[in-house]
BAVO-610546 format. One record per residue: residue in three letters; x, y, z of N, C-alpha, C in turn. Coordinates in steps of 0.001 Angstrom, whole numbers, plus 500000, padded with zeros to 6 digits. Layout:
# BAVO-610546
ALAXYZXYZXYZ/...
//
This chain:
# BAVO-610546
MET240304567583093812239111567717093004239307567109091619/ASP240548567141091089240788566538089783240471565047089806/GLU240740564411090953240475562976091044238994562693090905/TYR238154563600091453236715563409091289236348563340089809/VAL236856564260089044236510564324087637236971563065086898/GLU238121562533087287238631561339086620237735560127086817/ARG236822560195087772235921559074087968234631559245087175/VAL234787559546085919233689559497084963233893558249084130/ILE232995557309084263233134556024083580232147555993082428/ASP232648556102081236231817556159080034231695554759079441/LEU230542554130079661230294552788079141229511552808077832/MET229259554012077304228595554099076004229518553528074929/GLU228942553011073870229725552440072778229974553524071728/PRO231203554032071617231469555110070648231097554730069222/GLY231267553461068875230968553024067518229495553047067171/SER228628553156068172227198553171067889226683554569067577/ASN227524555614067792227162556942067314227229556956065790/HIS226208557526065167226166557599063706226080559075063338/LEU227229559718063190227304561166062997227572561514061542/TYR227026562649061116227297563186059795228232564393059943/ASP229286564423059195230149565606059057230979565928060298/LEU230886565165061342231668565418062554232227564110063083/SER233405564175063672233911563038064428233301563074065824/VAL233420561971066560232916561937067930233643562975068774/GLU234953563150068561235719564122069335235240565540069059/GLU234965565854067800234449567180067455233070567397068062/ALA232234566364068039230894566482068621230978566732070122/ARG231919566085070785232082566308072226232496567756072506/ARG233270568344071598233647569749071784232437570669071674/PHE231529570377070727230292571145070643229509571042071946/LEU229459569818072489228721569576073723229332570327074897/LEU230642570367074948231325570869076131231592572365076093/GLU231972572872074924232504574228074877231485575286074472/GLY230464574927073722229531575922073217228302576067074083/PRO227403576977073707226114577053074384225287575811074067/ALA224215575603074820223412574390074638222930574242073204/LYS222518575359072573221973575265071219223005574762070214/ALA224288574821070559225324574310069658225206572808069460/VAL224632572099070429224478570649070316223590570298069133/ASN222676571200068780221786570926067654222536570860066332/GLN223793571295066317224604571181065108225185569774064943/ILE225042568930065959225499567543065856224417566760065129/GLN224664566457063873223667565801063041223869564285063064/GLY222763563568063242222814562112063249222309561553064551/SER222723560331064829222316559623066037223486559623067014/PHE223242560066068257224366560192069180223915560112070628/ALA224843559696071455224720559757072917226127560030073427/LEU226355561228073943227708561706074213227855562216075634/VAL229032561989076199229401562562077492230767563220077326/ALA230923564404077930232193565135077861232442565789079201/LYS233728565979079553234050566554080852235192567548080729/SER235155568516081612236238569484081741236284569906083193/GLY237422569641083863237471569918085293236420569105086014/LYS235626569760086827234574569043087550233225569100086845/THR233194569682085648231958569799084876231814568626083921/VAL230655567974083962230336566885083042229059567257082307/ARG229073567096080983227886567370080172227532566143079340/MET226221565921079209225706564775078463224571565228077562/ALA224417564557076426223311564848075516223106563659074600/ARG221895563522074109221597562426073192220517562839072200/SER220472562141071091219378562297070144218199561450070628/LEU217036561685070031215819561010070475215902559496070326/ASP216709559029069381216748557606069065217869556847069764/ARG218451557414070821219505556722071550219259556829073056/PRO219125555712073767218999555783075229220325556140075885/MET220258556843077013221468557226077745221112557410079210/ARG221840556707080086221563556740081525222830557060082304/TYR222632557496083538223790557721084400223440557429085852/PHE224482557197086629224335556866088049225514557479088787/LEU225246558138089892226298558765090682226570557917091917/ALA227765557328091960228156556476093087229084557242094020/LYS229013556907095303229871557549096302231054556638096607/ARG232244557241096626233470556551096986234220557411097989/ARG235111556807098741235895557571099710236705558660099017/GLU237208558343097809238044559300097087237227560392096402/GLY235925560202096323235073561158095629234024560441094806/PRO233086561175094230231996560539093487232474559944092169/ALA231753558925091715232013558323090408230725558384089600/LEU230806558951088416229652559045087525229778557966086462/ILE228807557052086428228813555964085455227743556270084420/VAL228121556239083149227221556573082048227123555369081117/SER225891554997080764225687553810079931224343553909079232/SER224173553102078202222857553005077568221937552080078343/ARG222511551290079285221716550277079969221881550341081481/ILE220796549992082175220807549917083628221688548758084086/ASP221559547599083431222311546427083906223819546616083752/ALA224248547394082758225683547649082602226210548496083760/ILE225405549446084205225783550251085373225909549356086602/PHE224941548473086780224955547577087931226172546661087907/GLU226513546133086739227672545249086633228963545982086981/TRP229090547232086556230292547993086896230377548213088403/LEU229250548545089018229237548764090468229627547488091211/LYS229162546353090733229525545083091379231034544847091314/LYS231619545133090170233063544932090040233853545825090992/GLU233283546988091311233952547930092204233555547736093666/GLY232689546755093920232223546531095285231273547601095784/LEU230563548257094873229661549350095235228193549004094984/GLU227892547723094787226532547347094395225483547645095456/ASP225895547781096725224908548072097767224282549451097610/GLN224930550316096843224367551653096621223286551651095541/PHE223191550548094812222383550552093588220900550310093852/ARG220065551069093185218645550811092988218339551204091552/PRO217526550427090849217198550849089474216617552258089419/SER215842552609090441215211553932090459216196555053090733/TYR217429554716091131218452555745091341219164556118090039/THR218987555301088999219571555665087714218757556801087106/ARG219376557567086250218723558700085610218871558591084095/MET217794558914083390217838558932081929218050560369081457/VAL219015560561080578219201561866079951218014562102079024/PRO217223563152079243216079563383078354216531563826076974/ALA215859563344075948216195563744074591216010565245074424/HIS216873565844073600216803567255073217217268568207074314/TYR217909567688075367218439568522076440219915568230076660/ARG220662569266076972222014569081077492221920569038079010/VAL222484567991079593222459567805081038223850568075081578/GLU223937568919082603225225569266083195225248568894084672/LEU226333568253085076226558567900086477227899568461086929/GLN227964568843088201229222569231088826229617568128089807/LEU230770567497089567231213566410090438231953567006091639/ILE231163567311092656231724568027093807231545567255095099/GLY231062565994095044230912565224096273229583565464096946/CYS229485565140098243228232565261098982227908566723099259/PRO226626567096099211225503566256098784225488566081097267/ASP224672565115096790224602564884095355224210566161094631/PRO224901566487093549224578567718092821223288567576092022/ASP222528568653091911221364568671091031221828568867089596/PRO221278568096088655221628568326087252220984569610086752/MET221624570229085775221071571393085090220668570973083682/TYR219472571370083268218952570991081959218819572233081083/GLU219360572146079869219207573215078887218784572590077560/ARG217661573059077031217171572514075773218072572954074618/PHE218413571994073740219206572359072566218410572294071274/PHE217276571593071262216424571545070064215142572306070356/VAL214964573429069682213786574276069880213174574564068511/PRO212112573854068128211469574149066841210954575589066814/ARG210970576186065654210507577562065521209003577672065807/ASP208594578829066295207192579046066639206307579280065416/GLU206902579684064290206097580004063119205316578782062642/LYS204063578995062279203216577918061786203146577936060265/LEU203013576778059681202832576659058247201419577087057867/PRO201201577453056625199832577732056184198998576455056238/ALA197694576602056417196796575450056555196494574838055191/ASP197524574421054509197444573849053168198031572439053247/LEU197166571439053178197618570063053387198611569611052321/ASP198458570085051095199407569712050052200792570269050363/ALA200838571530050779202128572156051092202751571508052327/ILE201932571251053339202442570627054565202992569237054254/GLY202215568454053522202655567099053190203951567091052409/SER204067568006051440205281568072050642206494568422051496/MET206343569397052403207462569778053264207831568644054224/TYR206836567970054753207064566905055738207804565730055106/ILE207330565247053972207971564096053328209278564504052660/SER209410565750052250210711566223051739211763566163052839/ALA211374566562054069212299566469055202212647565018055491/LEU211644564132055394211891562704055587212860562183054530/ALA212638562551053278213502562097052185214933562593052367/GLU215080563813052855216418564356053082217171563550054126/GLU216479563184055209217140562392056248217486560998055742/ILE216588560403054988216858559070054439218037559118053472/ALA218104560172052657219220560303051703220551560416052437/ARG220594561205053492221853561356054241222277560022054844/TRP221294559282055345221609557982055947222101557005054884/LEU221397556929053757221794556002052703223205556289052213/GLN223567557560052139224891557929051649225982557719052689/SER225577557400053918226565557188054982226848555728055256/ILE226106554820054607226313553391054828226886552767053562/PRO227461551561053649228053550938052457227064550839051301/THR227544551089050092226665551175048925226080549826048507/ASP226631548744049031226100547426048675225356546760049833/ALA225169547475050939224549546870052114223049546685051897/PRO222521545495052206221074545314052127220367546109053225/ILE219130546527052944218363547371053863217004546734054093/GLY216689546492055336215404545917055694214478546978056260/VAL213267547020055746212249547915056287211325547092057174/CYS211197547501058439210229546861059326208853547343058897/PHE208084546477058247206972546901057406205652546269057829/SER204580547060057767203242546532058006202244547009056961/GLY202649547982056133201700548588055209200920549724055840/GLY201256550074057092200647551230057733201243552523057200/ILE200741553638057701201149554935057171202638555190057398/ASP203139554900058588204526555211058899205500554309058149/SER205347552992058306206290552096057616206098552167056112/GLY204855552400055664204605552512054232205285553726053626/SER205177554872054301205806556089053781207319555981053827/VAL207859555349054854209310555166054930209789554246053807/PHE209061553158053559209455552252052483209434552967051135/LEU208324553648050818208210554297049511209210555430049345/THR209455556177050394210426557268050295211834556722050145/THR212154555655050860213468555025050708213650554490049291/TYR212634553826048785212652553302047413212883554432046406/HIS212169555536046579212302556685045685213696557312045777/VAL214181557516046990215484558158047172216592557289046597/MET216505555984046783217531555098046227217583555216044706/GLN216426555266044071216399555428042620216977556785042212/LYS216604557821042950217072559171042636218588559276042762/LEU219155558558043720220602558593043948221364557583043088/GLY220647556876042250221292555892041393221671554616042113/MET221050554341043240221324553134044004220413552003043546/ASN220839550790043768220077549620043349218982549321044371/PRO217694549501044018216627549258044996216425547785045343/SER217098546899044617216979545475044964217620545180046319/ARG218346546152046870218896545992048226217794545998049285/LEU216608546468048913215503546616049872214742545318050074/LYS214282545123051310213288544108051628212302544709052623/ALA211041544345052464209992544769053395209645543579054277/PHE210213543557055480210013542436056404208696542602057163/VAL207843541591057098206543541626057772206450540449058726/LEU206227540725059992206073539673060996204721538997060827/ASP204726537677060849203492536924060607203372535763061591/PHE202332535818062434202008534708063320200822533901062799/ALA200411534173061575199321533471060886197935533931061322/THR197825534695062412196493535150062849196334536665062770/GLY197430537387062559197365538848062535197074539373061138/PRO196527540590061045196129541156059749197238541877058991/ASP198424542036059570199445542853058927199935542292057598/LEU200100540982057498200626540422056256199686540704055095/GLN198393540529055325197418540811054270197443542290053899/GLN197537543154054898197586544595054642198856544973053885/ALA199998544413054304201266544715053646201243544278052185/ARG200671543106051936200601542608050558199693543504049716/ALA198541543905050290197619544776049560198285546119049245/PHE199034546641050208199741547920050016200682547833048822/LEU201519546808048806202528546693047753201918546287046415/GLU200841545504046435200175545115045188199636546332044455/GLN199077547274045220198509548469044585199574549289043868/LEU200814549122044265201916549884043679202807549042042769/GLY202461547766042598203261546877041769204631546591042349/LEU204730546549043687206025546399044351206088545156045248/THR205276544154044981205245542969045851206556542194045825/ILE207411542459044849208702541765044788209534542031046038/PHE209253543152046721210030543509047907209497542874049193/LEU208327542264049133207695541718050340208386540438050789/GLU208707540370052068209273539151052640208608538864053986/PRO207636537947054002207024537565055283208045536874056175/VAL207940537143057463208816536518058452207912535778059434/GLU207842534457059249206949533650060067207558533415061452/ALA206701533469062467207148533240063844206088532440064570/ASP206448531944065736205555531105066535205261531791067859/THR204000531787068265203622532470069506204255531837070735/SER204697530595070623205337529955071769206648530634072146/GLU207212531411071214208483532082071465208310533424072185/LEU207084533900072316206847535196072945207107535102074439/ASP208012535927074923208444535851076322208547537264076898/PRO207468537754077528207525539119078069208594539301079135/GLY208930538244079852210004538342080839211333538669080196/GLU211629538041079074212856538346078336212805539763077771/THR211623540173077317211482541539076807211802542557077886/ILE211320542335079099211596543242080210213092543331080461/ARG213776542203080376215224542223080572215908543040079480/VAL215432542925078252216076543603077124215829545103077158/ILE214570545525077376214287546962077280214304547659078641/GLU214382546898079742214525547449081085213398548434081418/ASP212181548039081066211007548867081341209821547948081572/TYR208686548525081932207545547704082336206205548245081842/LYS206188549247080943204937549762080414204327548727079469/PRO203053548318079694202485547204078925202536547378077408/LEU202177548551076893202190548727075441203597548596074874/ASP204583549096075608205967548965075157206444547524075245/ILE206029546812076288206398545396076411205793544601075264/GLU204535544870074948203885544144073856204586544417072522/SER204832545695072240205475546054070980206884545470070892/ALA207646545588071966209020545086071949209067543566071852/THR208088542884072426208040541423072321207855541005070870/MET206999541718070144206827541444068716208119541753067952/ALA208763542865068326210009543231067646211069542157067836/LEU211181541631069045212174540586069290211881539341068459/ALA210597539000068318210240537842067492210648538065066042/LEU210390539279065527210767539595064149212277539581063972/LEU212980540242064864214431540373064718215147539035064890/LYS214647538210065778215240536885065972215185536074064681/ARG214034536123064014213882535341062789214673535933061624/ILE214739537254061536215564537866060484217032537493060684/ARG217488537552061942218887537214062225219178535759061882/ALA218236534856062167218443533450061837218493533244060323/ARG217688534014059602217625533878058147218816534551057457/TYR219251535686058021220322536477057424221366536801058490/PRO222319535927058722223293536108059817224116537390059735/ASP224311537933058516225185539096058360224431540403058129/TRP223113540362058173222327541575057907222583542602059004/LEU222729543886058617223028544924059596221987546033059651/TYR221566546570058509220813547831058503219305547621058402/LEU218596548278059313217135548287059321216648549723059381/ILE215499549975058785214869551290058832213397551095059178/ASP212822552032059934211448551852060408210730553192060501/GLY209457553125060855208615554317060922208387554846062314/ASP209201554434063278209040554939064643209111556464064679/GLY208229557075065439208186558522065555207098559160064715/GLY206578558446063730205537559012062878204252559306063626/ASP203849558407064502202645558637065316202815559860066206/GLU203986559964066817204234561081067733204216562417066990/ASN204829562459065823204908563714065074203532564240064680/LEU202646563352064257201328563770063793200247563562064850/LYS200671563330066093199774563253067257198662562219067047/ASP199067561054066529198099560038066139198037558900067148/TYR197568559215068351197308558202069368195883558370069878/PRO195230557275070294193846557383070778193778558141072103/ILE193317559353072042193249560199073231192324559586074279/GLU191266558924073829190288558344074757190893557262075635/ALA191996556667075184192616555571075940193449556062077112/ASN193693557365077188194513557922078264193714558984079007/PRO193296558693080239192452559644080982193157560949081323/GLU194490560996081189195225562224081486195197563221080341/LEU194746562782079157194860563615077968193507564146077500/THR193544565324076897192442565877076129193027566340074804/ILE192181566608073832192724567076072559193424568411072726/ARG192967569228073679193630570514073894195029570310074480/SER195179569382075405196511569156075974197452568571074936/VAL196929567729074051197766567127073012198230568172072008/ILE197325569034071583197648570009070543198442571186071094/ASN198164571578072330198759572804072866200085572597073590/ASN200515571353073792201795571077074441202806570618073400/PRO203765571468073037204736571089072004205472569798072359/MET205597568938071373206351567678071483205924566829072686/LEU204638566866073009204148566088074145204416564597073948/TYR204114564082072764204303562655072538205776562283072388/GLN206615563217071975208041562910071875208728562941073238/GLU208304563842074128209043564080075369208221563869076635/GLY206963563472076523206127563404077714205830564811078210/TRP205513564918079485205170566227080038206384567129080160/GLY207574566590079986208747567426079864209519567636081142/VAL210764568044080958211682568283082075211114569360082985/GLY211198569102084284210745570085085259209275569994085606/LYS208528569115084925207109568958085217206906567844086248/ILE205795567883086960205538566931088040205580565489087528/LYS205032565251086337204915563878085854206094563441084992/HIS207140564231084973208327563814084231209173562904085108/SER209454561698084611210227560722085369211717560956085174/LEU212444561153086270213890561272086185214519559941085791/THR213917558836086211214456557519085903214219557139084445/TYR213098557565083883212729557097082549212439558195081531/SER212524559456081883212145560518080966210670560328080586/GLY210258560715079384208849560597079026208660560489077533/GLY207430560133077116207095560025075708208017559087074956/LEU208268559409073688209164558578072879210587558648073393/SER210931559721074098212247559817074734212478558627075652/ARG211415558134076260211492556932077092211309555666076261/SER210242555639075467209818554371074874210619553965073653/TYR211490554850073127212285554426071982213221553273072340/VAL213448553050073617214277551908074024213716550612073461/ARG212391550539073295211786549309072752212305549018071349/THR212686550064070602213228549894069261214741549714069297/TYR215424550585070040216884550552070055217407549269070705/ALA216908548940071883217471547808072627217168546481071950/THR215986546339071363215660545075070687216550544878069463/ALA216737545932068661217619545814067496219053545554067932/HIS219502546284068947220877546149069428221127544732069955/SER220121544129070570220313542797071163220575541731070106/TYR220136541980068870220395541025067787221427541549066787/GLY222134542603067150223234543075066328222844543880065103/PHE221643544499065114221220545332063989221523546796064266/ASP221720547539063187221906548984063243220634549605062676/GLY219806550174063550218511550684063127218512552174062857/PHE217542552612062075217396554024061729215917554363061680/SER215530555428062385214137555884062431214096557336061975/PRO213927557585060673214050558962060169213013559929060712/TYR211862559422061151210847560325061708211266560920063058/THR212314560390063670212774560938064950213762562080064777/ARG214160562384063550215170563406063321214590564805063568/PRO215367565705064170214881567055064452214336567787063231/GLY214963567601062068214486568286060879213081567881060480/VAL212726566619060720211382566139060408210406566587061496/ILE210822566467062755209976566897063862209652568386063743/ALA210627569192063331210418570632063232209288570968062259/VAL209212570243061139208111570475060204206781570088060851/ALA206758568947061528205526568510062187205065569514063238/GLU206016570068063993205658571036065035205140572343064450/ALA205436572596063185204957573821062540203579573656061905/ILE203018572468061952201680572237061407200656572993062260/PRO199749573743061659198730574484062431197584573554062856/PHE197839572719063849196863571705064247195544572324064694/ILE195595573447065391194356574058065867193493574483064679/GLU194103575173063740193361575652062577192822574495061746/LEU193587573430061622193176572304060779192137571409061428/THR192127571363062756191216570438063442190075571117064179/GLN190260572387064546189277573081065386188954572244066631/TYR189981571562067143189884570717068343188886569559068162/ASN188735569102066953187864567953066674188719566694066638/ILE188458565744067531189301564553067656189293563726066372/GLY188109563536065794188034562759064561188853563375063445/ARG188822564694063364189605565367062340191103565212062600/LEU191503565232063861192913565013064190193361563631063725/TYR192523562617063944192895561266063552192987561110062033/GLU192210561892061288192247561809059830193463562521059243/LEU194004563446060011195007564360059479196274563648059016/LYS196738562676059795198006562026059478197973561367058104/GLY196930560622057829196837559950056539196817560928055388/GLU196117562050055565196040563046054500197389563722054269/VAL198045564132055349199328564817055224200363563904054580/VAL200481562691055100201546561799054628201286561323053207/SER200068560937052889199789560442051533199980561533050496/ARG199555562776050821199769563882049876201263564170049728/GLY201987564078050835203421564320050767204151563271049965/VAL203803562011050152204430560932049392204154561111047900/ALA202925561480047563202589561706046151203402562856045574/ALA203540563940046345204264565109045851205746564819045668/VAL206339564066046585207783563851046565208179562677045675/THR207397561603045713207785560378044991206974560122043734/GLY205808560753043613204929560477042489204100559214042668/LEU204210558566043819203494557322044090202242557600044911/LYS201156556921044586199904557068045326199885556026046449/MET200117556467047648200252555563048793198888555153049333/PRO198623553850049463197390553418050115197396553805051591/VAL196247554138052133196132554509053536195120553586054208/PHE195587552844055196194739551935055952194533552486057364/PRO193484552048058057193255552529059427194429552205060337/LYS194641553079061312195751552903062254195599551613063059/ARG196727550949063274196737549749064108198123549630064730/ARG198169549305066003199459549127066672200174547892066126/PHE201513547936066186202345546844065687201910545503066270/GLN201735545452067599201415544190068250200028543662067862/HIS199127544554067464197781544130067075197713543739065604/GLY198762544067064843198797543661063450199523542352063242/ALA200509542089064080201260540842063956200478539660064505/LEU199654539932065501198918538887066208197524539412066496/SER196508538566066383195163539034066712195121539469068174/GLU194249540420068485194204540950069849193838539874070858/ASP192964538949070488192606537857071403193822536981071702/SER194566536650070669195763535827070872196802536567071704/LEU196909537875071469197858538668072231197509538671073716/ARG196238538827074028195806538846075431196064537499076109/GLN195941536413075343196200535090075915197677534896076226/ARG198534535438075351199967535254075542200554536262076525/MET199937537442076622200496538512077449199369539175078252/PRO198867538503079288197710539008080027198052539924081198/TYR199312540347081308199771540975082541199434542464082606/ARG199342542944083827199146544367084088200495545032084351/GLU200489546362084369201733547093084568202391546745085893/SER201598546594086938202183546279088244202922544950088221/GLU202404543985087454203075542690087358204368542796086550/TYR204332543567085482205558543792084712206600544519085556/ARG206149545456086371207084546190087213207761545248088203/GLN207004544347088776207583543392089707208591542474089020/LYS208291542085087788209241541260087028210532542022086790/PHE210421543313086494211618544107086298212426544232087571/LEU211771544559088668212480544714089934213110543407090403/SER212543542269090012213104540979090416214463540718089767/LEU214823541500088741216149541375088136217244541873089074/TYR216838542663090095217798543237091032217348542961092475/PRO217373541671092877216872541316094214217728541913095316/
//
């Protein structure tokens, strides 16, 4: 039985864990030896696997993908753990086990859960899931000023910890559009750097520009109102470079909105890398929409405002572990779709940070009394994010943040008509392109 356990192949990159106050070895001990809730003491970005005897435990933060595959061998099962599907497949090929592989046989570790497997051979063991991040049930008072201040204070705290963990002279790029999420992240980062005595000239606000999208104009207007246009850096790109097939290979998924967003991200990151060969650190507003439930409910026939408001962390985790619509292969919500951010940055050698995905920030968002504030009115829900964030930015930074209507990244970089011409595919076609990677 000991031999079974020895066949745990950890293909995760230890150096990509970004932990505060703990080493990777100490974090693995929290994962392995304590109760599930102990994992919540691992602060930062992580994807970890640990084993003892025949017990294997895995856990990850929301901003790190983590997959596993259980292969059968004569000597016993082999558990392969990786951030990528193709890395698992390559390992199986080297071992002569590729005939066992199907992309749908891989499993994604859901964010905020500790996953436990027993390597005991046939039949395949069922994983056990235990939640380690559980926001408190108490609701905040229905005071938008107080809510905004607490929310952006939590954001500022996470940004400060990150800034203090990276080299003091490293340049920092903000993936910027002038929208609520990237705008609040930029202004809070700018404020925190000044508060910590850091040089804000390290900052740049990178804006993707295909010459037809509205984001550059919006980004310029945002910074002009605050007298901060010195930080604006347009990144020009050409639509001829947009390749959804390459995007599918990079993010290993086929959801159209994620493919569109990731295709834009690859265009931006490619040009930044060409312009700045040594640039490493990027920060973005991913997770802000999910926290404040700011997605068009009408666009998804499965959703109602009651299901959105009454299901905790629905947008972060999908319908959740153990539910009929929870995908074992892909997890759900941002737990699934964050790959569009992580894999695109990783493919060009960037180290990204999304402070809105941190548990401390999510916990404040989950404590917002959405029912009391909206009375289940969809229009009021859509207005809420701008009010909460702008009031919070004003309270924490003293800056009056402009608020523009919500727009998806891909619709701001490129006009919607141009986007449809370049990327006219349906989900079924994207799925076929993905499956063709493994004939």
